[in-house]
N, CA, C and O atoms as a Tripos MOL2 file, in Angstrom:
@<TRIPOS>MOLECULE
protein
  252   251    63     0     0
PROTEIN
NO_CHARGES

@<TRIPOS>ATOM
      1 N         109.8800  203.7140    7.6140 N.3       1 MET1
      2 CA        110.4570  202.4000    7.4730 C.3       1 MET1
      3 C         111.0720  201.9920    8.8140 C.2       1 MET1
      4 O         111.7380  202.7900    9.4740 O.2       1 MET1
      5 N         110.8390  200.7490    9.2010 N.am      2 GLU2
      6 CA        111.3410  200.2190   10.4660 C.3       2 GLU2
      7 C         112.2820  199.0520   10.1850 C.2       2 GLU2
      8 O         112.1340  198.3570    9.1800 O.2       2 GLU2
      9 N         113.2590  198.8360   11.0840 N.am      3 LYS3
     10 CA        114.2690  197.8010   10.8560 C.3       3 LYS3
     11 C         114.5030  196.9840   12.1230 C.2       3 LYS3
     12 O         114.5670  197.5210   13.2280 O.2       3 LYS3
     13 N         114.6310  195.6700   11.9320 N.am      4 PHE4
     14 CA        114.9890  194.7450   13.0040 C.3       4 PHE4
     15 C         116.2510  194.0040   12.5870 C.2       4 PHE4
     16 O         116.4200  193.6740   11.4130 O.2       4 PHE4
     17 N         117.1370  193.7410   13.5440 N.am      5 ALA5
     18 CA        118.3320  192.9290   13.2930 C.3       5 ALA5
     19 C         118.5040  191.9440   14.4400 C.2       5 ALA5
     20 O         118.4210  192.3230   15.6080 O.2       5 ALA5
     21 N         118.7420  190.6890   14.1100 N.am      6 CYS6
     22 CA        118.9710  189.6670   15.1410 C.3       6 CYS6
     23 C         120.1170  190.0740   16.0660 C.2       6 CYS6
     24 O         120.0700  189.8130   17.2690 O.2       6 CYS6
     25 N         121.1380  190.7090   15.5090 N.am      7 LYS7
     26 CA        122.2910  191.1230   16.3170 C.3       7 LYS7
     27 C         121.8760  192.0690   17.4420 C.2       7 LYS7
     28 O         122.5290  192.1030   18.4850 O.2       7 LYS7
     29 N         120.8070  192.8330   17.2510 N.am      8 ASN8
     30 CA        120.3380  193.7420   18.2990 C.3       8 ASN8
     31 C         119.8120  192.9910   19.5150 C.2       8 ASN8
     32 O         119.6710  193.5700   20.5930 O.2       8 ASN8
     33 N         119.5220  191.7020   19.3450 N.am      9 LEU9
     34 CA        119.0750  190.8700   20.4630 C.3       9 LEU9
     35 C         120.2150  189.9980   20.9880 C.2       9 LEU9
     36 O         120.0000  189.1200   21.8230 O.2       9 LEU9
     37 N         121.4230  190.2470   20.4930 N.am     10 GLY10
     38 CA        122.5770  189.4910   20.9460 C.3      10 GLY10
     39 C         122.7600  188.1520   20.2590 C.2      10 GLY10
     40 O         123.5470  187.3210   20.7130 O.2      10 GLY10
     41 N         122.0370  187.9340   19.1660 N.am     11 LEU11
     42 CA        122.1500  186.6720   18.4370 C.3      11 LEU11
     43 C         123.2730  186.7570   17.4070 C.2      11 LEU11
     44 O         123.4950  187.8100   16.8100 O.2      11 LEU11
     45 N         123.9700  185.6590   17.2030 N.am     12 ASP12
     46 CA        125.0310  185.5830   16.2050 C.3      12 ASP12
     47 C         124.3950  185.2520   14.8570 C.2      12 ASP12
     48 O         124.5040  184.1320   14.3590 O.2      12 ASP12
     49 N         123.7320  186.2450   14.2820 N.am     13 CYS13
     50 CA        122.9580  186.0590   13.0590 C.3      13 CYS13
     51 C         122.9310  187.3890   12.3090 C.2      13 CYS13
     52 O         122.7290  188.4430   12.9140 O.2      13 CYS13
     53 N         123.1330  187.3400   11.0090 N.am     14 ASP14
     54 CA        123.1730  188.5610   10.2000 C.3      14 ASP14
     55 C         121.8160  188.9820    9.6410 C.2      14 ASP14
     56 O         121.7420  189.9370    8.8680 O.2      14 ASP14
     57 N         120.7400  188.2860   10.0180 N.am     15 PHE15
     58 CA        119.4190  188.5960    9.4760 C.3      15 PHE15
     59 C         118.9730  190.0000    9.8770 C.2      15 PHE15
     60 O         119.1350  190.4180   11.0230 O.2      15 PHE15
     61 N         118.4120  190.7100    8.9120 N.am     16 GLU16
     62 CA        117.7820  192.0050    9.1440 C.3      16 GLU16
     63 C         116.4510  192.0250    8.4090 C.2      16 GLU16
     64 O         116.3400  191.5110    7.2960 O.2      16 GLU16
     65 N         115.4600  192.6110    9.0250 N.am     17 ALA17
     66 CA        114.1390  192.7450    8.4060 C.3      17 ALA17
     67 C         113.7450  194.2110    8.4230 C.2      17 ALA17
     68 O         113.9830  194.9230    9.3990 O.2      17 ALA17
     69 N         113.1430  194.6470    7.3350 N.am     18 THR18
     70 CA        112.5970  195.9970    7.2900 C.3      18 THR18
     71 C         111.1230  195.9090    6.9400 C.2      18 THR18
     72 O         110.6690  194.9610    6.2980 O.2      18 THR18
     73 N         110.3980  196.9080    7.3710 N.am     19 GLY19
     74 CA        108.9870  196.9700    7.0560 C.3      19 GLY19
     75 C         108.5100  198.3990    7.0840 C.2      19 GLY19
     76 O         109.1310  199.2620    7.7040 O.2      19 GLY19
     77 N         107.4110  198.6480    6.4140 N.am     20 ALA20
     78 CA        106.8270  199.9890    6.4030 C.3      20 ALA20
     79 C         106.3600  200.3730    7.8030 C.2      20 ALA20
     80 O         106.3510  201.5490    8.1680 O.2      20 ALA20
     81 N         105.9690  199.3540    8.5860 N.am     21 THR21
     82 CA        105.5090  199.5810    9.9550 C.3      21 THR21
     83 C         106.2740  198.6600   10.9000 C.2      21 THR21
     84 O         106.9160  197.7020   10.4700 O.2      21 THR21
     85 N         106.1960  198.9650   12.1880 N.am     22 LYS22
     86 CA        106.8140  198.1240   13.2090 C.3      22 LYS22
     87 C         106.2180  196.7220   13.1590 C.2      22 LYS22
     88 O         106.9360  195.7330   13.3010 O.2      22 LYS22
     89 N         104.9140  196.6400   12.9570 N.am     23 GLU23
     90 CA        104.2250  195.3500   12.9070 C.3      23 GLU23
     91 C         104.7350  194.4840   11.7560 C.2      23 GLU23
     92 O         104.8990  193.2740   11.9100 O.2      23 GLU23
     93 N         104.9860  195.1070   10.6050 N.am     24 GLU24
     94 CA        105.4970  194.3700    9.4480 C.3      24 GLU24
     95 C         106.9050  193.8320    9.7320 C.2      24 GLU24
     96 O         107.2120  192.6900    9.3910 O.2      24 GLU24
     97 N         107.7540  194.6490   10.3540 N.am     25 ALA25
     98 CA        109.1070  194.2040   10.7010 C.3      25 ALA25
     99 C         109.0530  193.0730   11.7230 C.2      25 ALA25
    100 O         109.8300  192.1220   11.6280 O.2      25 ALA25
    101 N         108.1520  193.1590   12.6950 N.am     26 ILE26
    102 CA        107.9920  192.0990   13.6990 C.3      26 ILE26
    103 C         107.5430  190.8110   13.0320 C.2      26 ILE26
    104 O         108.0600  189.7380   13.3460 O.2      26 ILE26
    105 N         106.5920  190.9030   12.1180 N.am     27 LYS27
    106 CA        106.0970  189.7080   11.4210 C.3      27 LYS27
    107 C         107.2290  189.0050   10.6800 C.2      27 LYS27
    108 O         107.3750  187.7870   10.7710 O.2      27 LYS27
    109 N         108.0290  189.7770    9.9480 N.am     28 LYS28
    110 CA        109.1510  189.1950    9.2100 C.3      28 LYS28
    111 C         110.1760  188.5860   10.1700 C.2      28 LYS28
    112 O         110.7210  187.5150    9.9040 O.2      28 LYS28
    113 N         110.4320  189.2690   11.2770 N.am     29 ALA29
    114 CA        111.3940  188.7640   12.2600 C.3      29 ALA29
    115 C         110.9090  187.4560   12.8760 C.2      29 ALA29
    116 O         111.6990  186.5310   13.0600 O.2      29 ALA29
    117 N         109.6220  187.3680   13.1950 N.am     30 MET30
    118 CA        109.0740  186.1470   13.7900 C.3      30 MET30
    119 C         109.0830  184.9990   12.7890 C.2      30 MET30
    120 O         109.3640  183.8600   13.1610 O.2      30 MET30
    121 N         108.7810  185.2810   11.5330 N.am     31 GLU31
    122 CA        108.8350  184.2370   10.5020 C.3      31 GLU31
    123 C         110.2570  183.6910   10.3890 C.2      31 GLU31
    124 O         110.4550  182.4800   10.2960 O.2      31 GLU31
    125 N         111.2330  184.5770   10.3960 N.am     32 HIS32
    126 CA        112.6370  184.1700   10.3520 C.3      32 HIS32
    127 C         112.9840  183.3480   11.5940 C.2      32 HIS32
    128 O         113.5820  182.2770   11.4900 O.2      32 HIS32
    129 N         112.6110  183.8500   12.7540 N.am     33 GLY33
    130 CA        112.9350  183.1680   14.0090 C.3      33 GLY33
    131 C         112.3440  181.7790   14.0950 C.2      33 GLY33
    132 O         112.9880  180.8560   14.5940 O.2      33 GLY33
    133 N         111.1240  181.6220   13.6130 N.am     34 ASN34
    134 CA        110.4560  180.3170   13.6700 C.3      34 ASN34
    135 C         111.1310  179.2770   12.7850 C.2      34 ASN34
    136 O         110.9670  178.0780   13.0080 O.2      34 ASN34
    137 N         111.8840  179.7200   11.7860 N.am     35 VAL35
    138 CA        112.5860  178.7950   10.8940 C.3      35 VAL35
    139 C         114.0460  178.6330   11.3260 C.2      35 VAL35
    140 O         114.5020  177.5220   11.5970 O.2      35 VAL35
    141 N         114.7650  179.7430   11.3870 N.am     36 VAL36
    142 CA        116.2100  179.6980   11.6100 C.3      36 VAL36
    143 C         116.5710  179.4620   13.0780 C.2      36 VAL36
    144 O         117.5540  178.7820   13.3720 O.2      36 VAL36
    145 N         115.7920  180.0120   13.9850 N.am     37 HIS37
    146 CA        116.0850  179.8880   15.4140 C.3      37 HIS37
    147 C         115.0450  179.0150   16.1170 C.2      37 HIS37
    148 O         114.7730  179.1980   17.3040 O.2      37 HIS37
    149 N         114.4730  178.0760   15.3880 N.am     38 ALA38
    150 CA        113.3910  177.2380   15.9230 C.3      38 ALA38
    151 C         113.8160  176.4720   17.1670 C.2      38 ALA38
    152 O         113.0410  176.3700   18.1170 O.2      38 ALA38
    153 N         115.0280  175.9330   17.1810 N.am     39 ASP39
    154 CA        115.4820  175.1660   18.3440 C.3      39 ASP39
    155 C         115.5150  176.0340   19.5960 C.2      39 ASP39
    156 O         115.0910  175.5950   20.6650 O.2      39 ASP39
    157 N         116.0130  177.2530   19.4730 N.am     40 MET40
    158 CA        116.0750  178.1660   20.6070 C.3      40 MET40
    159 C         114.6660  178.5280   21.0800 C.2      40 MET40
    160 O         114.3900  178.5330   22.2790 O.2      40 MET40
    161 N         113.7890  178.8270   20.1410 N.am     41 MET41
    162 CA        112.4420  179.2650   20.4900 C.3      41 MET41
    163 C         111.6030  178.1180   21.0490 C.2      41 MET41
    164 O         110.7550  178.3300   21.9160 O.2      41 MET41
    165 N         111.8380  176.9090   20.5550 N.am     42 LYS42
    166 CA        111.0720  175.7500   21.0070 C.3      42 LYS42
    167 C         111.2860  175.4820   22.4990 C.2      42 LYS42
    168 O         110.3770  175.0100   23.1820 O.2      42 LYS42
    169 N         112.4810  175.7810   23.0020 N.am     43 GLY43
    170 CA        112.8010  175.5180   24.3970 C.3      43 GLY43
    171 C         112.3270  176.5920   25.3620 C.2      43 GLY43
    172 O         112.5400  176.4700   26.5680 O.2      43 GLY43
    173 N         111.6920  177.6330   24.8600 N.am     44 MET44
    174 CA        111.2600  178.7410   25.7190 C.3      44 MET44
    175 C         109.8830  178.4850   26.3220 C.2      44 MET44
    176 O         108.9940  177.9230   25.6820 O.2      44 MET44
    177 N         109.7370  178.9140   27.5710 N.am     45 SER45
    178 CA        108.4240  178.8660   28.2160 C.3      45 SER45
    179 C         107.5750  180.0110   27.6650 C.2      45 SER45
    180 O         108.0830  180.8820   26.9590 O.2      45 SER45
    181 N         106.2850  180.0070   27.9880 N.am     46 GLU46
    182 CA        105.4100  181.1020   27.5450 C.3      46 GLU46
    183 C         105.9120  182.4360   28.0780 C.2      46 GLU46
    184 O         105.8800  183.4470   27.3750 O.2      46 GLU46
    185 N         106.3760  182.4340   29.3220 N.am     47 GLU47
    186 CA        106.8810  183.6640   29.9350 C.3      47 GLU47
    187 C         108.1430  184.1490   29.2080 C.2      47 GLU47
    188 O         108.2960  185.3440   28.9530 O.2      47 GLU47
    189 N         109.0330  183.2260   28.8810 N.am     48 GLN48
    190 CA        110.2420  183.5880   28.1460 C.3      48 GLN48
    191 C         109.9040  184.1070   26.7530 C.2      48 GLN48
    192 O         110.5270  185.0550   26.2760 O.2      48 GLN48
    193 N         108.9180  183.4880   26.0970 N.am     49 MET49
    194 CA        108.5050  183.9510   24.7670 C.3      49 MET49
    195 C         107.9270  185.3610   24.8380 C.2      49 MET49
    196 O         108.1980  186.1870   23.9670 O.2      49 MET49
    197 N         107.1350  185.6390   25.8690 N.am     50 ALA50
    198 CA        106.5570  186.9730   26.0310 C.3      50 ALA50
    199 C         107.6670  188.0010   26.2440 C.2      50 ALA50
    200 O         107.6310  189.0870   25.6660 O.2      50 ALA50
    201 N         108.6470  187.6560   27.0720 N.am     51 GLU51
    202 CA        109.7710  188.5570   27.3260 C.3      51 GLU51
    203 C         110.5920  188.7680   26.0520 C.2      51 GLU51
    204 O         111.0210  189.8850   25.7630 O.2      51 GLU51
    205 N         110.8070  187.6960   25.2970 N.am     52 PHE52
    206 CA        111.5410  187.7870   24.0350 C.3      52 PHE52
    207 C         110.7940  188.6900   23.0540 C.2      52 PHE52
    208 O         111.4090  189.5090   22.3700 O.2      52 PHE52
    209 N         109.4730  188.5420   22.9840 N.am     53 GLY53
    210 CA        108.6610  189.3840   22.1040 C.3      53 GLY53
    211 C         108.7690  190.8550   22.4590 C.2      53 GLY53
    212 O         108.8140  191.7130   21.5770 O.2      53 GLY53
    213 N         108.8100  191.1460   23.7570 N.am     54 GLN54
    214 CA        108.9540  192.5350   24.2010 C.3      54 GLN54
    215 C         110.3280  193.0850   23.8130 C.2      54 GLN54
    216 O         110.4450  194.2270   23.3680 O.2      54 GLN54
    217 N         111.3690  192.2580   23.9850 N.am     55 LYS55
    218 CA        112.7160  192.6870   23.6050 C.3      55 LYS55
    219 C         112.8040  192.9030   22.0980 C.2      55 LYS55
    220 O         113.4180  193.8630   21.6330 O.2      55 LYS55
    221 N         112.1830  191.9990   21.3410 N.am     56 LEU56
    222 CA        112.1790  192.1220   19.8820 C.3      56 LEU56
    223 C         111.5300  193.4430   19.4820 C.2      56 LEU56
    224 O         112.0840  194.2000   18.6840 O.2      56 LEU56
    225 N         110.3650  193.7110   20.0340 N.am     57 GLU57
    226 CA        109.6490  194.9450   19.6850 C.3      57 GLU57
    227 C         110.4570  196.1800   20.0640 C.2      57 GLU57
    228 O         110.5050  197.1510   19.3090 O.2      57 GLU57
    229 N         111.0950  196.1430   21.2370 N.am     58 ALA58
    230 CA        111.8800  197.2930   21.6930 C.3      58 ALA58
    231 C         113.1400  197.5040   20.8550 C.2      58 ALA58
    232 O         113.6680  198.6140   20.8000 O.2      58 ALA58
    233 N         113.6240  196.4430   20.1990 N.am     59 SER59
    234 CA        114.8670  196.5480   19.4260 C.3      59 SER59
    235 C         114.6580  197.1310   18.0300 C.2      59 SER59
    236 O         115.6320  197.4490   17.3480 O.2      59 SER59
    237 N         113.4270  197.2740   17.6030 N.am     60 ILE60
    238 CA        113.1540  197.7880   16.2560 C.3      60 ILE60
    239 C         113.4600  199.2840   16.2080 C.2      60 ILE60
    240 O         113.0310  200.0630   17.0590 O.2      60 ILE60
    241 N         114.2200  199.6480   15.1760 N.am     61 GLN61
    242 CA        114.7020  201.0170   15.0080 C.3      61 GLN61
    243 C         114.1990  201.5940   13.6890 C.2      61 GLN61
    244 O         113.8710  200.8430   12.7710 O.2      61 GLN61
    245 N         114.1360  202.9030   13.5880 N.am     62 PRO62
    246 CA        113.8420  203.4990   12.2790 C.3      62 PRO62
    247 C         114.9530  203.1310   11.2950 C.2      62 PRO62
    248 O         116.1330  203.1560   11.6430 O.2      62 PRO62
    249 N         114.5720  202.7950   10.0840 N.am     63 ALA63
    250 CA        115.5740  202.3870    9.0730 C.3      63 ALA63
    251 C         116.1760  203.5910    8.3910 C.2      63 ALA63
    252 O         117.0310  203.4430    7.5180 O.2      63 ALA63
@<TRIPOS>BOND
     1     1     2 1
     2     2     3 1
     3     3     4 2
     4     3     5 am
     5     5     6 1
     6     6     7 1
     7     7     8 2
     8     7     9 am
     9     9    10 1
    10    10    11 1
    11    11    12 2
    12    11    13 am
    13    13    14 1
    14    14    15 1
    15    15    16 2
    16    15    17 am
    17    17    18 1
    18    18    19 1
    19    19    20 2
    20    19    21 am
    21    21    22 1
    22    22    23 1
    23    23    24 2
    24    23    25 am
    25    25    26 1
    26    26    27 1
    27    27    28 2
    28    27    29 am
    29    29    30 1
    30    30    31 1
    31    31    32 2
    32    31    33 am
    33    33    34 1
    34    34    35 1
    35    35    36 2
    36    35    37 am
    37    37    38 1
    38    38    39 1
    39    39    40 2
    40    39    41 am
    41    41    42 1
    42    42    43 1
    43    43    44 2
    44    43    45 am
    45    45    46 1
    46    46    47 1
    47    47    48 2
    48    47    49 am
    49    49    50 1
    50    50    51 1
    51    51    52 2
    52    51    53 am
    53    53    54 1
    54    54    55 1
    55    55    56 2
    56    55    57 am
    57    57    58 1
    58    58    59 1
    59    59    60 2
    60    59    61 am
    61    61    62 1
    62    62    63 1
    63    63    64 2
    64    63    65 am
    65    65    66 1
    66    66    67 1
    67    67    68 2
    68    67    69 am
    69    69    70 1
    70    70    71 1
    71    71    72 2
    72    71    73 am
    73    73    74 1
    74    74    75 1
    75    75    76 2
    76    75    77 am
    77    77    78 1
    78    78    79 1
    79    79    80 2
    80    79    81 am
    81    81    82 1
    82    82    83 1
    83    83    84 2
    84    83    85 am
    85    85    86 1
    86    86    87 1
    87    87    88 2
    88    87    89 am
    89    89    90 1
    90    90    91 1
    91    91    92 2
    92    91    93 am
    93    93    94 1
    94    94    95 1
    95    95    96 2
    96    95    97 am
    97    97    98 1
    98    98    99 1
    99    99   100 2
   100    99   101 am
   101   101   102 1
   102   102   103 1
   103   103   104 2
   104   103   105 am
   105   105   106 1
   106   106   107 1
   107   107   108 2
   108   107   109 am
   109   109   110 1
   110   110   111 1
   111   111   112 2
   112   111   113 am
   113   113   114 1
   114   114   115 1
   115   115   116 2
   116   115   117 am
   117   117   118 1
   118   118   119 1
   119   119   120 2
   120   119   121 am
   121   121   122 1
   122   122   123 1
   123   123   124 2
   124   123   125 am
   125   125   126 1
   126   126   127 1
   127   127   128 2
   128   127   129 am
   129   129   130 1
   130   130   131 1
   131   131   132 2
   132   131   133 am
   133   133   134 1
   134   134   135 1
   135   135   136 2
   136   135   137 am
   137   137   138 1
   138   138   139 1
   139   139   140 2
   140   139   141 am
   141   141   142 1
   142   142   143 1
   143   143   144 2
   144   143   145 am
   145   145   146 1
   146   146   147 1
   147   147   148 2
   148   147   149 am
   149   149   150 1
   150   150   151 1
   151   151   152 2
   152   151   153 am
   153   153   154 1
   154   154   155 1
   155   155   156 2
   156   155   157 am
   157   157   158 1
   158   158   159 1
   159   159   160 2
   160   159   161 am
   161   161   162 1
   162   162   163 1
   163   163   164 2
   164   163   165 am
   165   165   166 1
   166   166   167 1
   167   167   168 2
   168   167   169 am
   169   169   170 1
   170   170   171 1
   171   171   172 2
   172   171   173 am
   173   173   174 1
   174   174   175 1
   175   175   176 2
   176   175   177 am
   177   177   178 1
   178   178   179 1
   179   179   180 2
   180   179   181 am
   181   181   182 1
   182   182   183 1
   183   183   184 2
   184   183   185 am
   185   185   186 1
   186   186   187 1
   187   187   188 2
   188   187   189 am
   189   189   190 1
   190   190   191 1
   191   191   192 2
   192   191   193 am
   193   193   194 1
   194   194   195 1
   195   195   196 2
   196   195   197 am
   197   197   198 1
   198   198   199 1
   199   199   200 2
   200   199   201 am
   201   201   202 1
   202   202   203 1
   203   203   204 2
   204   203   205 am
   205   205   206 1
   206   206   207 1
   207   207   208 2
   208   207   209 am
   209   209   210 1
   210   210   211 1
   211   211   212 2
   212   211   213 am
   213   213   214 1
   214   214   215 1
   215   215   216 2
   216   215   217 am
   217   217   218 1
   218   218   219 1
   219   219   220 2
   220   219   221 am
   221   221   222 1
   222   222   223 1
   223   223   224 2
   224   223   225 am
   225   225   226 1
   226   226   227 1
   227   227   228 2
   228   227   229 am
   229   229   230 1
   230   230   231 1
   231   231   232 2
   232   231   233 am
   233   233   234 1
   234   234   235 1
   235   235   236 2
   236   235   237 am
   237   237   238 1
   238   238   239 1
   239   239   240 2
   240   239   241 am
   241   241   242 1
   242   242   243 1
   243   243   244 2
   244   243   245 am
   245   245   246 1
   246   246   247 1
   247   247   248 2
   248   247   249 am
   249   249   250 1
   250   250   251 1
   251   251   252 2
@<TRIPOS>SUBSTRUCTURE
     1 MET1         2 RESIDUE 1 A MET
     2 GLU2         6 RESIDUE 1 A GLU
     3 LYS3        10 RESIDUE 1 A LYS
     4 PHE4        14 RESIDUE 1 A PHE
     5 ALA5        18 RESIDUE 1 A ALA
     6 CYS6        22 RESIDUE 1 A CYS
     7 LYS7        26 RESIDUE 1 A LYS
     8 ASN8        30 RESIDUE 1 A ASN
     9 LEU9        34 RESIDUE 1 A LEU
    10 GLY10       38 RESIDUE 1 A GLY
    11 LEU11       42 RESIDUE 1 A LEU
    12 ASP12       46 RESIDUE 1 A ASP
    13 CYS13       50 RESIDUE 1 A CYS
    14 ASP14       54 RESIDUE 1 A ASP
    15 PHE15       58 RESIDUE 1 A PHE
    16 GLU16       62 RESIDUE 1 A GLU
    17 ALA17       66 RESIDUE 1 A ALA
    18 THR18       70 RESIDUE 1 A THR
    19 GLY19       74 RESIDUE 1 A GLY
    20 ALA20       78 RESIDUE 1 A ALA
    21 THR21       82 RESIDUE 1 A THR
    22 LYS22       86 RESIDUE 1 A LYS
    23 GLU23       90 RESIDUE 1 A GLU
    24 GLU24       94 RESIDUE 1 A GLU
    25 ALA25       98 RESIDUE 1 A ALA
    26 ILE26      102 RESIDUE 1 A ILE
    27 LYS27      106 RESIDUE 1 A LYS
    28 LYS28      110 RESIDUE 1 A LYS
    29 ALA29      114 RESIDUE 1 A ALA
    30 MET30      118 RESIDUE 1 A MET
    31 GLU31      122 RESIDUE 1 A GLU
    32 HIS32      126 RESIDUE 1 A HIS
    33 GLY33      130 RESIDUE 1 A GLY
    34 ASN34      134 RESIDUE 1 A ASN
    35 VAL35      138 RESIDUE 1 A VAL
    36 VAL36      142 RESIDUE 1 A VAL
    37 HIS37      146 RESIDUE 1 A HIS
    38 ALA38      150 RESIDUE 1 A ALA
    39 ASP39      154 RESIDUE 1 A ASP
    40 MET40      158 RESIDUE 1 A MET
    41 MET41      162 RESIDUE 1 A MET
    42 LYS42      166 RESIDUE 1 A LYS
    43 GLY43      170 RESIDUE 1 A GLY
    44 MET44      174 RESIDUE 1 A MET
    45 SER45      178 RESIDUE 1 A SER
    46 GLU46      182 RESIDUE 1 A GLU
    47 GLU47      186 RESIDUE 1 A GLU
    48 GLN48      190 RESIDUE 1 A GLN
    49 MET49      194 RESIDUE 1 A MET
    50 ALA50      198 RESIDUE 1 A ALA
    51 GLU51      202 RESIDUE 1 A GLU
    52 PHE52      206 RESIDUE 1 A PHE
    53 GLY53      210 RESIDUE 1 A GLY
    54 GLN54      214 RESIDUE 1 A GLN
    55 LYS55      218 RESIDUE 1 A LYS
    56 LEU56      222 RESIDUE 1 A LEU
    57 GLU57      226 RESIDUE 1 A GLU
    58 ALA58      230 RESIDUE 1 A ALA
    59 SER59      234 RESIDUE 1 A SER
    60 ILE60      238 RESIDUE 1 A ILE
    61 GLN61      242 RESIDUE 1 A GLN
    62 PRO62      246 RESIDUE 1 A PRO
    63 ALA63      250 RESIDUE 1 A ALA
């Protein structure tokens, strides 16, 4: 089981996602981000989005 938390990326958000795999946790995190943090994500360049994706993936921990 893998776990993601917005707080691990320095966001003031209590959202946590778990998944059987890292990919599942990333999918849930991105779905959440596209809705709840849409304004922040909309203002990012492609390079910033790629960097954010790498940070997101690196922040996932075993649950």
